[in-house]
SERO-382123 format. One line per 4 residues: their letters; for each residue x, y, z of C-alpha. Coordinates in nm, 3 decimals, padded with zeros to 5 digits. Layout:
# SERO-382123
a	X/Y/Z; ...
# end
This chain:
# SERO-382123
mrlf	17.902/05.747/01.361; 18.213/05.532/01.379; 18.317/05.315/01.671; 18.633/05.107/01.654
lykn	18.681/04.831/01.910; 19.016/04.704/02.034; 19.149/04.418/02.244; 18.837/04.206/02.197
msfs	18.620/04.460/02.377; 18.266/04.484/02.243; 17.982/04.708/02.355; 17.614/04.634/02.371
ywey	17.375/04.858/02.182; 17.276/05.015/02.514; 17.635/05.087/02.622; 17.724/05.242/02.288
ktwl	17.404/05.448/02.265; 17.422/05.577/02.623; 17.790/05.661/02.659; 17.970/05.678/02.325
snvd	17.733/05.798/02.052; 17.649/06.157/01.960; 17.895/06.302/02.210; 17.911/06.681/02.196
ftii	18.201/06.750/02.434; 18.464/06.509/02.562; 18.688/06.623/02.848; 19.008/06.433/02.917
gsgi	19.076/06.432/03.292; 18.829/06.440/03.582; 19.037/06.656/03.814; 18.961/07.006/03.937
vgln	18.997/07.160/03.591; 18.809/06.889/03.402; 18.511/06.881/03.638; 18.481/07.259/03.655
caie	18.502/07.274/03.276; 18.224/07.016/03.244; 18.001/07.195/03.495; 18.051/07.526/03.312
lrkk	17.975/07.362/02.976; 17.652/07.226/03.121; 17.548/07.582/03.209; 17.626/07.698/02.855
fpka	17.478/07.396/02.675; 17.200/07.247/02.891; 17.109/06.972/02.642; 17.462/06.877/02.531
kili	17.604/06.528/02.582; 17.916/06.578/02.793; 18.159/06.292/02.858; 18.467/06.290/03.083
lekg	18.740/06.029/03.033; 18.956/05.956/03.340; 19.261/05.729/03.332; 19.241/05.639/03.704
ilpn	18.988/05.477/03.934; 18.974/05.816/04.106; 19.080/06.149/03.951; 19.447/06.087/03.878
gast	19.740/06.328/03.884; 19.723/06.578/04.171; 19.357/06.668/04.225; 19.289/06.399/04.488
knag	19.650/06.389/04.610; 19.738/06.751/04.690; 19.792/06.891/05.039; 19.479/07.106/05.038
facf	19.653/07.444/05.066; 19.428/07.740/04.986; 19.730/07.958/04.911; 19.855/08.201/04.646
gsls	20.229/08.229/04.706; 20.472/08.281/04.994; 20.672/08.604/05.025; 20.996/08.443/04.906
eild	20.814/08.293/04.606; 20.670/08.631/04.511; 21.013/08.793/04.538; 21.160/08.517/04.324
dlhs	20.885/08.564/04.064; 20.965/08.935/04.048; 21.313/08.844/03.924; 21.170/08.663/03.619
hsee	20.836/08.841/03.568; 20.723/09.202/03.561; 20.527/09.347/03.854; 20.215/09.343/03.636
evlq	20.263/08.973/03.551; 20.314/08.882/03.918; 20.002/09.075/04.016; 19.806/08.894/03.745
liqk	19.926/08.556/03.877; 19.827/08.638/04.234; 19.495/08.794/04.128; 19.410/08.477/03.937
ryng	19.495/08.257/04.236; 19.289/08.477/04.467; 18.994/08.484/04.225; 19.019/08.108/04.175
lqll	19.001/08.041/04.547; 18.697/08.267/04.581; 18.531/08.084/04.291; 18.601/07.745/04.451
renl	18.448/07.858/04.780; 18.145/08.012/04.607; 18.083/07.704/04.393; 18.101/07.443/04.670
gdtv	18.067/07.633/04.998; 18.313/07.659/05.287; 18.133/07.398/05.495; 18.144/07.134/05.222
idyq	18.518/07.172/05.155; 18.595/07.231/05.526; 18.766/07.561/05.453; 18.960/07.684/05.755
pngg	19.122/08.031/05.747; 19.408/07.939/05.980; 19.667/08.149/05.797; 19.982/08.057/05.612
yelf	20.334/08.061/05.758; 20.670/08.073/05.584; 20.960/07.929/05.780; 21.328/07.984/05.707
tned	21.603/07.739/05.794; 21.912/07.845/05.984; 22.103/07.826/05.655; 21.859/08.070/05.492
hnlf	21.954/08.370/05.708; 22.023/08.599/05.411; 21.694/08.510/05.242; 21.512/08.565/05.570
etcl	21.663/08.912/05.609; 21.582/08.997/05.248; 21.220/08.892/05.294; 21.190/09.096/05.615
skid	21.322/09.403/05.433; 21.067/09.361/05.151; 20.747/09.305/05.354; 20.630/09.667/05.328
dinh	20.703/09.682/04.953; 20.512/09.361/04.877; 20.222/09.460/05.103; 20.197/09.784/04.907
llkp	20.211/09.593/04.577; 19.932/09.354/04.679; 19.702/09.606/04.850; 19.486/09.658/04.537
ifkg	19.395/09.287/04.551; 19.355/09.228/04.925; 19.263/09.578/05.047; 19.498/09.534/05.344
nvfa	19.842/09.417/05.449; 19.905/09.055/05.353; 20.234/08.973/05.525; 20.350/09.025/05.883
tetn	20.595/08.858/06.122; 20.522/08.622/06.411; 20.746/08.470/06.675; 20.803/08.094/06.682
ifnf	20.474/08.012/06.858; 20.473/07.647/06.743; 20.822/07.575/06.884; 20.979/07.451/06.563
ekiq	21.354/07.398/06.576; 21.647/07.470/06.343; 21.472/07.770/06.189; 21.503/08.150/06.203
payi	21.342/08.304/06.515; 21.032/08.440/06.336; 20.785/08.336/06.067; 20.640/08.548/05.790
vnqf	20.263/08.511/05.820; 19.997/08.548/05.551; 19.662/08.616/05.714; 19.462/08.546/05.396
egqi	19.559/08.181/05.344; 19.372/07.874/05.461; 19.326/07.502/05.411; 19.062/07.268/05.272
dtgn	18.973/06.899/05.274; 19.084/06.783/04.929; 18.872/06.466/04.937; 18.558/06.658/05.026
mmqa	18.625/06.906/04.747; 18.664/06.641/04.479; 18.368/06.437/04.600; 18.151/06.749/04.588
llhk	18.269/06.834/04.235; 18.202/06.480/04.114; 17.855/06.484/04.267; 17.777/06.824/04.117
aqkt	17.885/06.708/03.771; 17.700/06.377/03.778; 17.384/06.541/03.914; 17.361/06.744/03.591
gili	17.387/06.436/03.369; 17.759/06.461/03.291; 17.898/06.113/03.209; 18.230/05.993/03.354
lnnc	18.422/05.686/03.237; 18.707/05.580/03.469; 19.003/05.354/03.394; 19.007/05.498/03.043
tvda	19.349/05.611/02.916; 19.355/05.822/02.600; 19.631/05.720/02.360; 19.572/05.961/02.073
iedl	19.347/06.243/01.951; 19.295/06.341/01.587; 19.097/06.639/01.462; 18.903/06.522/01.153
nerv	18.766/06.874/01.087; 18.400/06.776/01.126; 18.463/06.575/01.444; 18.750/06.452/01.661
eikt	18.853/06.089/01.689; 18.970/05.972/02.032; 19.164/05.648/02.065; 19.181/05.490/02.409
eqfs	19.345/05.170/02.529; 19.014/04.981/02.481; 18.820/05.157/02.204; 18.792/05.455/01.970
fttn	18.500/05.693/01.911; 18.427/06.040/01.774; 18.310/06.357/01.944; 18.239/06.716/01.838
kvli	18.494/06.887/02.065; 18.777/06.774/02.294; 18.899/06.963/02.600; 19.228/06.844/02.754
atng	19.255/06.889/03.131; 19.524/06.636/03.218; 19.782/06.887/03.353; 20.073/06.667/03.473
fasq	20.013/06.420/03.190; 19.963/06.684/02.918; 20.298/06.605/02.755; 20.170/06.254/02.676
lgie	19.910/06.418/02.451; 20.167/06.632/02.271; 20.153/06.951/02.480; 20.526/07.006/02.513
evqp	20.508/07.328/02.720; 20.415/07.119/03.026; 20.655/06.894/03.215; 20.548/06.646/03.484
araq	20.667/06.705/03.841; 20.611/06.440/04.106; 20.540/06.549/04.463; 20.588/06.298/04.745
vlit	20.373/06.323/05.057; 20.333/06.145/05.390; 20.096/06.177/05.684; 20.140/06.084/06.049
kpik	19.906/05.888/06.270; 19.698/06.108/06.506; 19.914/06.295/06.759; 19.765/06.365/07.101
nlhi	19.735/06.736/07.184; 19.880/06.845/06.850; 19.954/07.215/06.888; 20.023/07.302/06.523
kgtf	19.751/07.474/06.320; 19.788/07.631/05.976; 19.963/07.580/05.644; 20.342/07.605/05.640
hldk	20.613/07.648/05.377; 20.978/07.570/05.452; 21.302/07.606/05.256; 21.177/07.836/04.976
gyyy	20.852/07.638/04.954; 21.016/07.309/04.854; 20.868/07.158/05.173; 20.514/07.216/05.297
frni	20.306/07.083/05.585; 19.976/07.135/05.765; 19.755/06.998/06.039; 19.463/06.769/05.949
ndri	19.258/06.557/06.192; 19.527/06.573/06.466; 19.790/06.464/06.214; 20.070/06.635/06.026
lfgg	20.059/06.606/05.647; 20.405/06.677/05.505; 20.527/06.684/05.147; 20.800/06.811/04.918
grnl	21.166/06.742/04.858; 21.149/06.758/04.479; 21.455/06.984/04.488; 21.666/06.696/04.623
dfkt	21.661/06.530/04.280; 21.472/06.730/04.017; 21.553/06.490/03.735; 21.413/06.182/03.908
eetv	21.097/06.370/04.003; 21.029/06.477/03.641; 20.816/06.168/03.591; 20.458/06.054/03.537
vfgq	20.522/05.744/03.748; 20.368/05.746/04.096; 20.585/05.624/04.383; 20.832/05.723/04.650
telv	21.210/05.738/04.670; 21.423/05.658/04.972; 21.607/05.991/04.945; 21.295/06.205/04.967
qqtl	21.112/05.993/05.224; 21.409/05.978/05.460; 21.457/06.355/05.432; 21.088/06.419/05.506
eqil	21.108/06.200/05.816; 21.428/06.371/05.930; 21.277/06.720/05.899; 20.965/06.600/06.080
qeti	21.174/06.468/06.367; 21.428/06.749/06.394; 21.230/07.060/06.298; 20.851/07.017/06.294
lpni	20.787/06.769/06.576; 21.101/06.779/06.793; 21.071/06.578/07.117; 20.731/06.443/07.005
nfei	20.673/06.077/06.931; 20.500/06.016/06.598; 20.441/05.735/06.351; 20.398/05.754/05.974
dhrw	20.056/05.626/05.873; 20.053/05.660/05.494; 20.264/05.776/05.196; 20.167/05.874/04.842
sgim	20.264/06.094/04.550; 20.094/06.320/04.295; 20.190/06.444/03.951; 20.182/06.820/03.888
gvgn	20.223/07.006/03.559; 20.494/07.274/03.550; 20.688/07.471/03.289; 20.925/07.760/03.229
qkks	20.639/08.005/03.285; 20.398/08.010/03.579; 20.102/08.128/03.375; 19.859/07.845/03.299
ivkp	19.798/07.745/02.937; 19.436/07.782/02.823; 19.419/07.782/02.445; 19.290/07.611/02.128
isnn	19.518/07.344/01.984; 19.312/07.304/01.665; 18.962/07.397/01.551; 18.803/07.131/01.773
ifcg	19.066/07.058/02.040; 19.138/07.284/02.340; 19.349/07.260/02.655; 19.365/07.398/03.009
vrlg	19.694/07.283/03.165; 20.018/07.385/03.347; 19.878/07.476/03.687; 20.226/07.482/03.844
gmgv	20.128/07.323/04.176; 19.846/07.575/04.229; 19.555/07.351/04.131; 19.345/07.423/04.439
aigs	19.389/07.797/04.385; 19.337/07.823/04.010; 19.178/07.493/03.902; 18.820/07.622/03.922
lvgk	18.906/07.932/03.722; 19.111/07.745/03.459; 18.821/07.503/03.413; 18.583/07.794/03.356
elad	18.828/07.961/03.116; 18.862/07.636/02.922; 18.486/07.610/02.881; 18.469/07.978/02.783
ll	18.692/07.905/02.481; 18.378/07.756/02.326
# end
């Protein structure tokens, strides 16, 4: 067994023996995919030594930073997908999202993740009149298309019951969508993994991976070691490990301070899904705006831009919370993994290296399933 040390870091015998020797499976990324992959591997290989390497203090990327939407696609998104995918491909995408959400709920329980089936709403701006009319005309067709999955009508219309402004007079409602507490979900996954003896090393950035045929060498910022198999679950950061089919996409988010008598309940998409918001603990969580400057948001650097943040605040003030006083409490960003196809990538890269990436902003919906599929490659 070889262990190379860098930057004057040295390990005790105990540290090396416990964490870095005789490793069977090493997973890169402790997000939704990585943790579900590890948990599934533990079921398959009860005595295996399973190690997860995580670059952040907490799971980095999008797993602890997403909005907590238990969704599978708005009507306008589905119609848009039908322009670039076949009906069968679109059905497969939606089936996978639906199955993934059911798997998440089964694995952790609705109470633990605070699942709330409050429905999903798509709003259309005044400028989107033509798109709104197109979507209205296609409701029956899409309901018919999706009936084999949901056994009932998915989409319907609803008047503007939440008194939003500067939008079309009705919403398109999805009765099957809900919301979760992202923090609770990730804490439960971490606990479930650690309870089965899965090891997690945080603040550990992987610089390079090399398949040596018999084993795989992993080089991190601090040290290098070998492992039998490597499973890459870094999604938004996959391109840094040579997976060129995935591009990073930053999503900026803010949340208000608690608002007295907040009347809004549900998950909401606005402007073709480029903006999204929900209620949480008497607050409004609001994110999006990547379409304002796609190039700048194709980054692995966390942070906010004045353009996006000012636009989010303006939409909050003029459309979502008109005539309501609110204050911004916190801002953050997450890094998603996207590409020219919406189908996730779950495949071998070499004999001993595998990946489960490109979740396309649907990590809550498909992360559990992609993690299982990644483990099933073995």
